[in-house]
KOLKOLLUM-42671 format. One record per residue (C-alpha): x, y, z; residue number from 1. Coordinates in nm, 4 decimals. Layout:
REM residues N
+----------+----------+----------+-----+
!       xx !       yy !       zz !   n !
+----------+----------+----------+-----+
!        X !        Y !        Z ! NUM !
...
+----------+----------+----------+-----+
***
This chain:
REM residues 383
+----------+----------+----------+-----+
!       xx !       yy !       zz !   n !
+----------+----------+----------+-----+
!   3.1645 !   4.1784 !  12.8075 !   1 !
!   3.5395 !   4.1521 !  12.7389 !   2 !
!   3.7826 !   4.1039 !  13.0250 !   3 !
!   3.9339 !   4.4286 !  13.1448 !   4 !
!   4.3095 !   4.4831 !  13.1403 !   5 !
!   4.4408 !   4.4929 !  13.4967 !   6 !
!   4.6867 !   4.7759 !  13.5621 !   7 !
!   4.8940 !   4.8479 !  13.8717 !   8 !
!   5.0402 !   5.1966 !  13.9244 !   9 !
!   5.2964 !   5.2301 !  14.2040 !  10 !
!   5.3986 !   5.5573 !  14.3666 !  11 !
!   5.5708 !   5.6602 !  14.6881 !  12 !
!   5.3468 !   5.9378 !  14.8235 !  13 !
!   5.1161 !   6.2198 !  14.7178 !  14 !
!   5.2876 !   6.5443 !  14.8144 !  15 !
!   5.2041 !   6.8328 !  14.5820 !  16 !
!   5.4100 !   6.8018 !  14.2652 !  17 !
!   5.3982 !   6.7829 !  13.8882 !  18 !
!   5.4312 !   6.4051 !  13.8662 !  19 !
!   5.1553 !   6.3609 !  14.1224 !  20 !
!   4.9200 !   6.5852 !  13.9223 !  21 !
!   4.9988 !   6.3955 !  13.6010 !  22 !
!   4.9359 !   6.0667 !  13.7787 !  23 !
!   4.6015 !   6.1817 !  13.9197 !  24 !
!   4.4960 !   6.3022 !  13.5771 !  25 !
!   4.5740 !   5.9628 !  13.4226 !  26 !
!   4.3949 !   5.7759 !  13.7002 !  27 !
!   4.0896 !   5.9927 !  13.6384 !  28 !
!   4.0812 !   5.9765 !  13.2591 !  29 !
!   4.1932 !   5.6319 !  13.1456 !  30 !
!   3.8866 !   5.4504 !  13.0045 !  31 !
!   3.7145 !   5.2324 !  13.2644 !  32 !
!   3.5529 !   5.0092 !  13.0042 !  33 !
!   3.9019 !   4.8901 !  12.9055 !  34 !
!   4.1075 !   4.9106 !  13.2234 !  35 !
!   4.0707 !   4.7849 !  13.5808 !  36 !
!   4.3049 !   5.0187 !  13.7717 !  37 !
!   4.4765 !   4.9643 !  14.1065 !  38 !
!   4.6985 !   5.2245 !  14.2719 !  39 !
!   4.9604 !   5.1078 !  14.5224 !  40 !
!   5.0626 !   5.4012 !  14.7413 !  41 !
!   5.3682 !   5.3136 !  14.9493 !  42 !
!   5.3118 !   5.5943 !  15.2011 !  43 !
!   4.9595 !   5.7215 !  15.2668 !  44 !
!   5.0996 !   6.0719 !  15.2766 !  45 !
!   5.0727 !   6.4105 !  15.1055 !  46 !
!   4.8238 !   6.6881 !  15.0283 !  47 !
!   4.6881 !   6.5072 !  14.7211 !  48 !
!   4.6167 !   6.1675 !  14.8775 !  49 !
!   4.2452 !   6.2470 !  14.9034 !  50 !
!   4.2264 !   6.3369 !  14.5325 !  51 !
!   4.2657 !   5.9792 !  14.4097 !  52 !
!   3.9503 !   5.8871 !  14.2108 !  53 !
!   3.7025 !   5.6812 !  14.4128 !  54 !
!   3.6651 !   5.4141 !  14.1470 !  55 !
!   4.0374 !   5.3353 !  14.1511 !  56 !
!   4.1239 !   5.0510 !  14.3878 !  57 !
!   4.3673 !   5.1978 !  14.6400 !  58 !
!   4.6215 !   4.9957 !  14.8376 !  59 !
!   4.8097 !   5.1947 !  15.1003 !  60 !
!   5.1073 !   5.0273 !  15.2607 !  61 !
!   5.2519 !   5.2444 !  15.5377 !  62 !
!   5.1068 !   5.5227 !  15.7503 !  63 !
!   5.1858 !   5.8793 !  15.6421 !  64 !
!   5.3416 !   6.1453 !  15.8634 !  65 !
!   5.0045 !   6.3215 !  15.8857 !  66 !
!   4.8634 !   6.0216 !  16.0722 !  67 !
!   5.1537 !   5.9671 !  16.3105 !  68 !
!   5.1791 !   6.0690 !  16.6730 !  69 !
!   5.2405 !   6.4329 !  16.7632 !  70 !
!   5.4671 !   6.3124 !  17.0445 !  71 !
!   5.8236 !   6.3594 !  16.9178 !  72 !
!   5.9655 !   6.0399 !  17.0683 !  73 !
!   5.6776 !   5.8196 !  16.9610 !  74 !
!   5.6800 !   5.9748 !  16.6153 !  75 !
!   6.0523 !   5.8983 !  16.5820 !  76 !
!   5.9893 !   5.5350 !  16.6763 !  77 !
!   5.7060 !   5.5140 !  16.4232 !  78 !
!   5.9327 !   5.6494 !  16.1490 !  79 !
!   6.2085 !   5.4022 !  16.2390 !  80 !
!   5.9612 !   5.1154 !  16.2262 !  81 !
!   5.8256 !   5.2399 !  15.8936 !  82 !
!   6.1726 !   5.2631 !  15.7404 !  83 !
!   6.2684 !   4.9138 !  15.8574 !  84 !
!   5.9447 !   4.7722 !  15.7161 !  85 !
!   6.0038 !   4.9416 !  15.3817 !  86 !
!   6.3614 !   4.8132 !  15.3720 !  87 !
!   6.2512 !   4.4566 !  15.4463 !  88 !
!   5.9891 !   4.4482 !  15.1717 !  89 !
!   6.2161 !   4.6237 !  14.9231 !  90 !
!   6.4576 !   4.3347 !  14.9664 !  91 !
!   6.1749 !   4.0792 !  14.9606 !  92 !
!   5.9378 !   4.1864 !  14.6819 !  93 !
!   5.7757 !   3.8434 !  14.6548 !  94 !
!   5.6489 !   3.8782 !  15.0121 !  95 !
!   5.5143 !   4.2259 !  14.9368 !  96 !
!   5.3115 !   4.0958 !  14.6450 !  97 !
!   5.1934 !   3.7905 !  14.8349 !  98 !
!   5.0968 !   3.9607 !  15.1617 !  99 !
!   5.0032 !   4.3150 !  15.0599 ! 100 !
!   4.9254 !   4.3471 !  14.6899 ! 101 !
!   4.7707 !   3.9979 !  14.6616 ! 102 !
!   4.6664 !   4.0227 !  14.2957 ! 103 !
!   4.7954 !   3.9533 !  13.9497 ! 104 !
!   4.8257 !   4.2328 !  13.6930 ! 105 !
!   4.8682 !   4.2559 !  13.3184 ! 106 !
!   5.0589 !   4.5849 !  13.3233 ! 107 !
!   5.2691 !   4.7501 !  13.5941 ! 108 !
!   5.3480 !   5.1193 !  13.5684 ! 109 !
!   5.6352 !   5.3207 !  13.7187 ! 110 !
!   5.5258 !   5.6863 !  13.6865 ! 111 !
!   5.8662 !   5.8126 !  13.8020 ! 112 !
!   6.2260 !   5.6889 !  13.8341 ! 113 !
!   6.1772 !   5.6384 !  14.2086 ! 114 !
!   5.9624 !   5.3347 !  14.1245 ! 115 !
!   6.1861 !   5.1807 !  13.8570 ! 116 !
!   6.3501 !   4.9196 !  14.0786 ! 117 !
!   6.0239 !   4.8395 !  14.2583 ! 118 !
!   5.8465 !   4.7618 !  13.9314 ! 119 !
!   6.1446 !   4.5774 !  13.7822 ! 120 !
!   6.1701 !   4.3550 !  14.0906 ! 121 !
!   5.8033 !   4.2535 !  14.0637 ! 122 !
!   5.7573 !   3.8730 !  14.0530 ! 123 !
!   5.4557 !   3.9055 !  13.8211 ! 124 !
!   5.4682 !   3.8122 !  13.4529 ! 125 !
!   5.3390 !   4.1542 !  13.3590 ! 126 !
!   5.4400 !   4.4022 !  13.0918 ! 127 !
!   5.6325 !   4.6803 !  13.2616 ! 128 !
!   5.6080 !   5.0443 !  13.1536 ! 129 !
!   5.8143 !   5.3409 !  13.2770 ! 130 !
!   5.7526 !   5.7139 !  13.2607 ! 131 !
!   6.0576 !   5.9386 !  13.2540 ! 132 !
!   6.0267 !   6.3160 !  13.3058 ! 133 !
!   6.3806 !   6.4104 !  13.4108 ! 134 !
!   6.6387 !   6.6133 !  13.2189 ! 135 !
!   6.9575 !   6.4184 !  13.2968 ! 136 !
!   7.1737 !   6.6877 !  13.1381 ! 137 !
!   7.1849 !   6.8816 !  13.4655 ! 138 !
!   7.2473 !   6.5873 !  13.6983 ! 139 !
!   7.6141 !   6.5909 !  13.8126 ! 140 !
!   7.5872 !   6.2384 !  13.9588 ! 141 !
!   7.6913 !   6.0317 !  13.6569 ! 142 !
!   7.6595 !   5.7021 !  13.8431 ! 143 !
!   7.2971 !   5.7807 !  13.9337 ! 144 !
!   7.2183 !   5.8811 !  13.5748 ! 145 !
!   7.3749 !   5.5617 !  13.4362 ! 146 !
!   7.1721 !   5.3559 !  13.6829 ! 147 !
!   6.8466 !   5.5177 !  13.5689 ! 148 !
!   6.9377 !   5.4875 !  13.2009 ! 149 !
!   7.0215 !   5.1197 !  13.2427 ! 150 !
!   6.6995 !   5.0555 !  13.4345 ! 151 !
!   6.5003 !   5.2162 !  13.1547 ! 152 !
!   6.6428 !   4.9581 !  12.9119 ! 153 !
!   6.4840 !   4.6800 !  13.1169 ! 154 !
!   6.1274 !   4.8045 !  13.0703 ! 155 !
!   5.9035 !   4.6756 !  12.7945 ! 156 !
!   5.8114 !   5.0328 !  12.7015 ! 157 !
!   5.9243 !   5.3801 !  12.8086 ! 158 !
!   5.7152 !   5.6971 !  12.7867 ! 159 !
!   5.9197 !   6.0179 !  12.7866 ! 160 !
!   5.7552 !   6.3391 !  12.9073 ! 161 !
!   5.9178 !   6.5492 !  12.6346 ! 162 !
!   6.1241 !   6.5050 !  12.3197 ! 163 !
!   6.4176 !   6.6787 !  12.4856 ! 164 !
!   6.4131 !   6.4332 !  12.7779 ! 165 !
!   6.4763 !   6.1449 !  12.5370 ! 166 !
!   6.7137 !   6.3356 !  12.3072 ! 167 !
!   6.9492 !   6.4451 !  12.5851 ! 168 !
!   7.0087 !   6.0815 !  12.6860 ! 169 !
!   7.1002 !   6.0029 !  12.3262 ! 170 !
!   7.3247 !   6.3097 !  12.2947 ! 171 !
!   7.5096 !   6.2778 !  12.6253 ! 172 !
!   7.5074 !   5.9016 !  12.6843 ! 173 !
!   7.4739 !   5.7590 !  12.3297 ! 174 !
!   7.1733 !   5.5569 !  12.4406 ! 175 !
!   6.8561 !   5.5128 !  12.2380 ! 176 !
!   6.5229 !   5.3538 !  12.3268 ! 177 !
!   6.3502 !   5.1972 !  12.0265 ! 178 !
!   6.0660 !   5.0762 !  12.2511 ! 179 !
!   5.9604 !   5.4239 !  12.3571 ! 180 !
!   5.7423 !   5.7201 !  12.2731 ! 181 !
!   5.7038 !   6.0853 !  12.3692 ! 182 !
!   5.3725 !   6.1783 !  12.5292 ! 183 !
!   5.3255 !   6.5223 !  12.6777 ! 184 !
!   5.1527 !   6.5660 !  13.0110 ! 185 !
!   4.7867 !   6.6647 !  12.9991 ! 186 !
!   4.7073 !   7.0173 !  13.1169 ! 187 !
!   4.3573 !   7.0808 !  13.2532 ! 188 !
!   4.3184 !   7.4447 !  13.1612 ! 189 !
!   3.9402 !   7.4694 !  13.2120 ! 190 !
!   3.9733 !   7.3339 !  13.5658 ! 191 !
!   4.2625 !   7.5712 !  13.6410 ! 192 !
!   4.0590 !   7.8710 !  13.5243 ! 193 !
!   3.7659 !   7.7698 !  13.7404 ! 194 !
!   3.9761 !   7.7158 !  14.0512 ! 195 !
!   4.1571 !   8.0462 !  13.9979 ! 196 !
!   3.8377 !   8.2330 !  14.0927 ! 197 !
!   3.7663 !   8.0437 !  14.4167 ! 198 !
!   3.8937 !   8.3169 !  14.6496 ! 199 !
!   4.0333 !   8.6709 !  14.6211 ! 200 !
!   4.4029 !   8.7535 !  14.6585 ! 201 !
!   4.5570 !   9.0976 !  14.6949 ! 202 !
!   4.9215 !   9.2054 !  14.7078 ! 203 !
!   5.0772 !   9.5097 !  14.8716 ! 204 !
!   5.3649 !   9.5675 !  14.6303 ! 205 !
!   5.3100 !   9.5555 !  14.2553 ! 206 !
!   5.3965 !   9.4450 !  13.9977 ! 207 !
!   5.4029 !   9.0858 !  14.1208 ! 208 !
!   5.5994 !   8.7954 !  13.9754 ! 209 !
!   5.4507 !   8.4631 !  14.0834 ! 210 !
!   5.6357 !   8.1326 !  14.0670 ! 211 !
!   5.5467 !   7.7776 !  14.1597 ! 212 !
!   5.7460 !   7.4588 !  14.2123 ! 213 !
!   5.8947 !   7.2191 !  14.4601 ! 214 !
!   6.1671 !   7.3862 !  14.6653 ! 215 !
!   6.4769 !   7.2079 !  14.5393 ! 216 !
!   6.8163 !   7.3641 !  14.4635 ! 217 !
!   6.7872 !   7.2890 !  14.0901 ! 218 !
!   6.4703 !   7.5020 !  14.0778 ! 219 !
!   6.7069 !   7.7971 !  14.1245 ! 220 !
!   6.4906 !   7.9973 !  14.3650 ! 221 !
!   6.7964 !   8.1076 !  14.5611 ! 222 !
!   6.9166 !   8.2783 !  14.2425 ! 223 !
!   6.5730 !   8.4303 !  14.1834 ! 224 !
!   6.5894 !   8.5886 !  14.5279 ! 225 !
!   6.9281 !   8.7428 !  14.4499 ! 226 !
!   6.7854 !   8.8874 !  14.1270 ! 227 !
!   6.4889 !   9.0236 !  14.3224 ! 228 !
!   6.7218 !   9.2052 !  14.5629 ! 229 !
!   6.9322 !   9.3348 !  14.2747 ! 230 !
!   6.6288 !   9.4831 !  14.0968 ! 231 !
!   6.4990 !   9.6421 !  14.4172 ! 232 !
!   6.8383 !   9.8013 !  14.4826 ! 233 !
!   6.8364 !   9.9421 !  14.1275 ! 234 !
!   6.5032 !  10.1123 !  14.1872 ! 235 !
!   6.2554 !   9.8666 !  14.0330 ! 236 !
!   5.9848 !   9.8044 !  14.2961 ! 237 !
!   5.8086 !   9.4668 !  14.2659 ! 238 !
!   5.7378 !   9.1583 !  14.4718 ! 239 !
!   5.7759 !   8.7848 !  14.4161 ! 240 !
!   5.5305 !   8.5227 !  14.5394 ! 241 !
!   5.6690 !   8.1688 !  14.5543 ! 242 !
!   5.4233 !   7.8804 !  14.5932 ! 243 !
!   5.5733 !   7.5460 !  14.6903 ! 244 !
!   5.7195 !   7.3408 !  14.9702 ! 245 !
!   6.0297 !   7.1278 !  15.0026 ! 246 !
!   6.3754 !   7.0878 !  15.1471 ! 247 !
!   6.5003 !   7.4347 !  15.0513 ! 248 !
!   6.2375 !   7.6193 !  15.2570 ! 249 !
!   6.4596 !   7.6921 !  15.5569 ! 250 !
!   6.7508 !   7.7986 !  15.3374 ! 251 !
!   6.5256 !   8.0373 !  15.1463 ! 252 !
!   6.3799 !   8.1794 !  15.4664 ! 253 !
!   6.7294 !   8.2458 !  15.5993 ! 254 !
!   6.8379 !   8.3992 !  15.2696 ! 255 !
!   6.5323 !   8.6289 !  15.2660 ! 256 !
!   6.6201 !   8.7452 !  15.6156 ! 257 !
!   6.9836 !   8.8084 !  15.5235 ! 258 !
!   6.8836 !   9.0071 !  15.2130 ! 259 !
!   6.6056 !   9.1905 !  15.4004 ! 260 !
!   6.3399 !   9.0926 !  15.1452 ! 261 !
!   6.1005 !   8.9023 !  15.3720 ! 262 !
!   5.8166 !   9.1455 !  15.2925 ! 263 !
!   5.8617 !   9.1346 !  14.9151 ! 264 !
!   5.9780 !   8.7763 !  14.8505 ! 265 !
!   5.6813 !   8.5842 !  14.9894 ! 266 !
!   5.7217 !   8.2124 !  15.0636 ! 267 !
!   5.3686 !   8.0715 !  15.0628 ! 268 !
!   5.4587 !   7.7009 !  15.0980 ! 269 !
!   5.2437 !   7.4363 !  14.9219 ! 270 !
!   4.8861 !   7.5345 !  14.8421 ! 271 !
!   4.6045 !   7.2957 !  14.7534 ! 272 !
!   4.4766 !   7.5686 !  14.5211 ! 273 !
!   4.7650 !   7.7902 !  14.4015 ! 274 !
!   4.5826 !   7.9405 !  14.1053 ! 275 !
!   4.4211 !   8.2469 !  14.2702 ! 276 !
!   4.7715 !   8.3566 !  14.3710 ! 277 !
!   4.8911 !   8.3216 !  14.0121 ! 278 !
!   4.5953 !   8.4821 !  13.8322 ! 279 !
!   4.6201 !   8.7852 !  14.0615 ! 280 !
!   4.9902 !   8.8304 !  13.9826 ! 281 !
!   5.1163 !   9.0369 !  13.6892 ! 282 !
!   5.3825 !   8.8010 !  13.5568 ! 283 !
!   5.5123 !   8.4489 !  13.6122 ! 284 !
!   5.8789 !   8.3489 !  13.6318 ! 285 !
!   6.0235 !   7.9955 !  13.6173 ! 286 !
!   6.3989 !   8.0081 !  13.6966 ! 287 !
!   6.4728 !   7.6311 !  13.6927 ! 288 !
!   6.8082 !   7.4878 !  13.5905 ! 289 !
!   6.6318 !   7.1751 !  13.4608 ! 290 !
!   6.2764 !   7.0720 !  13.3741 ! 291 !
!   6.1020 !   6.8191 !  13.1526 ! 292 !
!   5.7564 !   6.9325 !  13.0389 ! 293 !
!   5.6225 !   7.1327 !  13.3345 ! 294 !
!   5.2455 !   7.1453 !  13.3735 ! 295 !
!   5.2811 !   7.4882 !  13.5295 ! 296 !
!   5.3746 !   7.6509 !  13.1985 ! 297 !
!   5.0514 !   7.5400 !  13.0292 ! 298 !
!   4.8439 !   7.6265 !  13.3348 ! 299 !
!   4.9842 !   7.9795 !  13.3542 ! 300 !
!   4.9309 !   8.0273 !  12.9803 ! 301 !
!   4.5701 !   7.9259 !  13.0376 ! 302 !
!   4.5407 !   8.2057 !  13.2933 ! 303 !
!   4.6856 !   8.4564 !  13.0414 ! 304 !
!   4.9763 !   8.5540 !  13.2658 ! 305 !
!   5.2939 !   8.6519 !  13.0748 ! 306 !
!   5.5747 !   8.4027 !  13.1410 ! 307 !
!   5.9505 !   8.4367 !  13.1712 ! 308 !
!   6.1061 !   8.0904 !  13.1751 ! 309 !
!   6.4497 !   7.9401 !  13.1467 ! 310 !
!   6.5130 !   7.7701 !  12.8134 ! 311 !
!   6.5622 !   7.4186 !  12.9509 ! 312 !
!   6.4165 !   7.0711 !  12.9049 ! 313 !
!   6.0907 !   7.0518 !  12.7134 ! 314 !
!   5.9966 !   7.4157 !  12.7790 ! 315 !
!   6.0913 !   7.5295 !  12.4234 ! 316 !
!   5.8388 !   7.2678 !  12.3048 ! 317 !
!   5.5743 !   7.4653 !  12.4971 ! 318 !
!   5.6811 !   7.8296 !  12.4542 ! 319 !
!   5.7557 !   8.0179 !  12.1333 ! 320 !
!   6.0106 !   8.2789 !  12.2387 ! 321 !
!   5.8839 !   8.6355 !  12.2525 ! 322 !
!   5.5472 !   8.5224 !  12.1143 ! 323 !
!   5.3605 !   8.3413 !  12.3937 ! 324 !
!   5.6399 !   8.3519 !  12.6508 ! 325 !
!   5.9920 !   8.4819 !  12.7035 ! 326 !
!   6.2840 !   8.2374 !  12.7191 ! 327 !
!   6.6114 !   8.3079 !  12.8997 ! 328 !
!   6.9216 !   8.1099 !  12.9868 ! 329 !
!   6.9297 !   7.9501 !  13.3348 ! 330 !
!   7.1826 !   8.1936 !  13.4824 ! 331 !
!   7.1464 !   8.4974 !  13.7036 ! 332 !
!   7.2187 !   8.7669 !  13.4425 ! 333 !
!   6.9859 !   8.6222 !  13.1793 ! 334 !
!   6.6935 !   8.5884 !  13.4214 ! 335 !
!   6.7676 !   8.9375 !  13.5543 ! 336 !
!   6.7588 !   9.0868 !  13.2028 ! 337 !
!   6.4273 !   8.9132 !  13.1272 ! 338 !
!   6.2622 !   9.0384 !  13.4456 ! 339 !
!   6.4003 !   9.3886 !  13.3948 ! 340 !
!   6.2607 !   9.3879 !  13.0385 ! 341 !
!   5.9122 !   9.3082 !  13.1708 ! 342 !
!   5.9411 !   9.5834 !  13.4315 ! 343 !
!   6.0639 !   9.8515 !  13.1904 ! 344 !
!   5.8902 !   9.7627 !  12.8622 ! 345 !
!   5.5251 !   9.6852 !  12.9382 ! 346 !
!   5.4428 !   9.6302 !  12.5712 ! 347 !
!   5.6535 !   9.3082 !  12.5732 ! 348 !
!   5.4522 !   9.1237 !  12.8422 ! 349 !
!   5.1288 !   9.2732 !  12.7035 ! 350 !
!   5.1944 !   9.1212 !  12.3598 ! 351 !
!   5.2730 !   8.7864 !  12.5228 ! 352 !
!   4.9545 !   8.8082 !  12.7275 ! 353 !
!   4.7508 !   8.8596 !  12.4110 ! 354 !
!   4.9188 !   8.5680 !  12.2333 ! 355 !
!   4.8600 !   8.3216 !  12.5179 ! 356 !
!   4.4895 !   8.3282 !  12.4323 ! 357 !
!   4.5677 !   8.1258 !  12.1185 ! 358 !
!   4.8607 !   7.9336 !  12.2675 ! 359 !
!   4.6383 !   7.7164 !  12.4842 ! 360 !
!   4.5187 !   7.5403 !  12.1689 ! 361 !
!   4.8512 !   7.3517 !  12.1816 ! 362 !
!   4.7246 !   7.1372 !  12.4670 ! 363 !
!   4.4681 !   6.8813 !  12.3492 ! 364 !
!   4.4244 !   6.6382 !  12.6371 ! 365 !
!   4.2101 !   6.3730 !  12.4697 ! 366 !
!   4.4900 !   6.2993 !  12.2232 ! 367 !
!   4.7165 !   6.2340 !  12.5216 ! 368 !
!   4.4728 !   5.9931 !  12.6889 ! 369 !
!   4.4221 !   5.8132 !  12.3580 ! 370 !
!   4.7991 !   5.7783 !  12.3055 ! 371 !
!   4.8484 !   5.6291 !  12.6519 ! 372 !
!   4.5549 !   5.3932 !  12.5996 ! 373 !
!   4.6995 !   5.2742 !  12.2687 ! 374 !
!   5.0359 !   5.1957 !  12.4312 ! 375 !
!   4.8731 !   5.0044 !  12.7163 ! 376 !
!   4.6615 !   4.8051 !  12.4696 ! 377 !
!   4.9578 !   4.7199 !  12.2479 ! 378 !
!   5.1678 !   4.6107 !  12.5474 ! 379 !
!   4.8834 !   4.3941 !  12.6762 ! 380 !
!   4.8567 !   4.2246 !  12.3362 ! 381 !
!   5.2274 !   4.1371 !  12.3602 ! 382 !
!   5.1860 !   3.9833 !  12.7049 ! 383 !
+----------+----------+----------+-----+
***
């Protein structure tokens, strides 16, 4: 039997998110007869930490918040200790590999920019591969963008999550990556459909727009709430259900209170299974200012829910405007007009709903796994 290729994936934590779902899908579907996979999880933290496949060797480094003391003072001390430990090993990567990781690897993978410097500082003579999912066109911090772009140049190979993600770096920063490829994220539509029927969901005020994403300012949910209030005031009853957690939660709660929409703009936080909430909604809206190739779009198409989405990142590579989705600009008036169109012209979302039945044929996952496998094999041969 041939020797398996040893791969190390590194990731910070497993809170619910698109990158985490992509990573889990890869860990599950890369061929075991070719690869021996190890996953180094810096923080044993997040809703998805128990979803890591059992046959993947897992190395957890620091305790997650879920496993820390409930006592506020003791918890604070634990977090301080954790941060100091992380800082020490970040500055001393050779010690991390010697004392914690303890193995040699053929390939080391950074599934997100947060791991770029960790992988690049590895003392191993491995081939180093980066994944990049971020649309840098909407990042105002030019120094941060330049740092990420320059780090990408140091990898042996870069996988971009969409064509637009790579093109915008070329257009805005005149930087090209000859050692790179575009591989879309796999979308597990059959699994989504199955999970969508696991429990019933009912809503008081219809029609319902669902939305899902991490609560970050660039996701534009604060603008979506303003649009919601505007439509209600103009006599268009509806509700919005937002599934996701993150740093903007308190701001959104306060905004909902100020606008008096707490009963119609529902903040459901992160959900291990969000799909029953989506399949029982009438429409889906994605108001983001920036995206790469969001899994959510394909998942919602698979549930035959008509989508309004901002025309950003790789989304136009997924949606054909006014055929299997409706694209709008990422500003308040454009999103407002799209939502109002759905509310006043039911034939528009109905036509989209019908067309999504064929649209799911766009997502062929085995081709994606094969493409990733081919890259890993070719990089190993260059080692």
